[in-house]
C-alpha positions as CSV (number, residue, x, y, z in Angstrom):
1,M,242.7,169.8,74.7
2,L,242.6,170.5,78.4
3,T,240.8,167.7,80.3
4,D,241.4,168.0,84.0
5,V,243.1,169.9,86.8
6,N,244.8,168.5,89.9
7,P,245.8,171.2,92.4
8,K,249.0,170.7,94.3
9,L,249.0,171.9,97.9
10,P,251.7,171.9,100.6
11,M,251.7,169.5,103.5
12,R,254.0,169.3,106.5
13,N,253.4,165.7,107.5
14,K,252.2,163.1,105.0
15,A,250.7,160.8,107.6
16,I,248.6,163.6,109.1
17,T,247.4,164.9,105.7
18,R,246.6,161.3,104.6
19,D,244.6,160.7,107.8
20,F,242.7,163.9,107.4
21,Y,241.6,163.5,103.8
22,L,241.0,159.7,104.0
23,N,239.4,159.5,107.5
24,K,237.8,162.9,107.9
25,L,236.8,163.8,104.3
26,G,236.2,160.4,102.8
27,F,238.8,160.5,100.1
28,Q,240.7,157.5,98.9
29,E,244.4,157.4,98.1
30,F,245.1,157.5,94.4
31,G,247.6,155.1,92.8
32,K,249.3,152.1,94.2
33,A,252.8,153.6,94.8
34,D,253.7,155.4,98.0
35,Y,256.0,158.3,96.9
36,D,258.3,160.0,99.4
37,G,257.0,163.4,100.1
38,Y,254.1,163.2,97.7
39,L,250.4,162.2,98.2
40,M,247.5,161.9,95.8
41,V,243.9,161.6,97.0
42,Q,240.6,161.3,95.1
43,K,237.0,161.6,95.9
44,D,234.3,161.2,93.2
45,N,235.7,163.1,90.2
46,I,238.3,165.3,91.9
47,Q,241.9,164.6,92.7
48,L,244.1,166.6,95.0
49,H,247.9,166.3,95.2
50,F,250.1,167.3,98.1
51,F,253.9,167.9,98.2
52,E,256.0,167.8,101.3
53,F,256.9,171.2,102.6
54,K,258.0,170.6,106.2
55,D,258.7,174.3,106.8
56,V,255.3,175.6,105.7
57,D,253.9,177.8,108.4
58,P,250.1,177.2,108.6
59,A,249.6,180.8,109.6
60,E,251.2,181.9,106.4
61,N,249.9,179.2,104.0
62,Y,247.4,180.6,101.5
63,G,246.9,177.3,99.5
64,Q,243.3,177.3,98.2
65,V,241.1,175.1,96.1
66,Y,237.5,175.7,94.9
67,I,235.6,172.4,94.7
68,R,232.2,172.3,93.0
69,T,229.5,169.8,94.1
70,D,226.0,168.9,93.0
71,D,224.8,168.2,96.6
72,I,226.3,170.8,98.9
73,E,223.7,170.1,101.7
74,A,224.8,166.5,102.0
75,F,228.5,167.3,102.0
76,Y,228.0,170.1,104.5
77,K,226.2,167.7,106.9
78,F,228.9,165.1,106.4
79,A,231.6,167.7,107.2
80,Q,229.7,168.8,110.3
81,S,229.6,165.2,111.5
82,Q,233.4,164.9,111.2
83,D,234.0,167.8,113.7
84,L,236.0,169.8,111.1
85,N,237.0,173.4,111.1
86,I,234.3,174.6,108.7
87,T,232.6,177.8,108.0
88,K,228.8,178.4,107.9
89,L,227.0,177.4,104.7
90,E,226.1,180.7,103.0
91,Y,224.5,182.0,99.8
92,K,226.9,184.2,97.9
93,P,226.1,187.1,95.6
94,W,227.9,185.3,92.7
95,M,225.0,182.7,92.8
96,Q,226.8,180.0,94.7
97,K,226.1,178.3,98.0
98,E,229.4,177.7,99.8
99,F,231.2,176.7,102.9
100,S,234.9,176.2,103.6
101,I,237.2,173.7,105.4
102,H,240.7,174.3,106.6
103,D,243.0,171.2,106.5
104,P,245.8,170.6,109.1
105,D,248.2,172.8,107.1
106,N,245.6,175.6,106.7
107,N,244.9,174.9,103.0
108,L,241.5,176.3,102.3
109,L,239.0,174.1,100.6
110,T,235.9,176.0,99.5
111,I,233.0,173.8,98.5
112,G,230.4,175.4,96.2
113,Q,227.2,174.6,94.4
114,S,225.7,176.8,91.7
115,L,222.3,178.3,92.4
116,I,221.5,178.6,88.7
């Protein structure tokens, strides 16, 4: 039945969003077509979609995605090397090791790895 989920997040500027995900986070653009007001990016087994919302106020944008990884230490070091707006890597009571990244539109990407 259900096989995948591809979150859709708002973006104000496609060029800025594309640059951030491709050049800062190491994603690749998904698909061959360049759709007006829409962007799809992929890294490993995850895909994120973005829709143009020019009036989104980053201070009021609560878009969030939780991304699981099997090597959080490596991705955290990579994120640190990109000079990104990231939180400290922490152990959570729900048995996850996590950190978060805000993109240019204030979408929150939480990266987590299970401790069990």
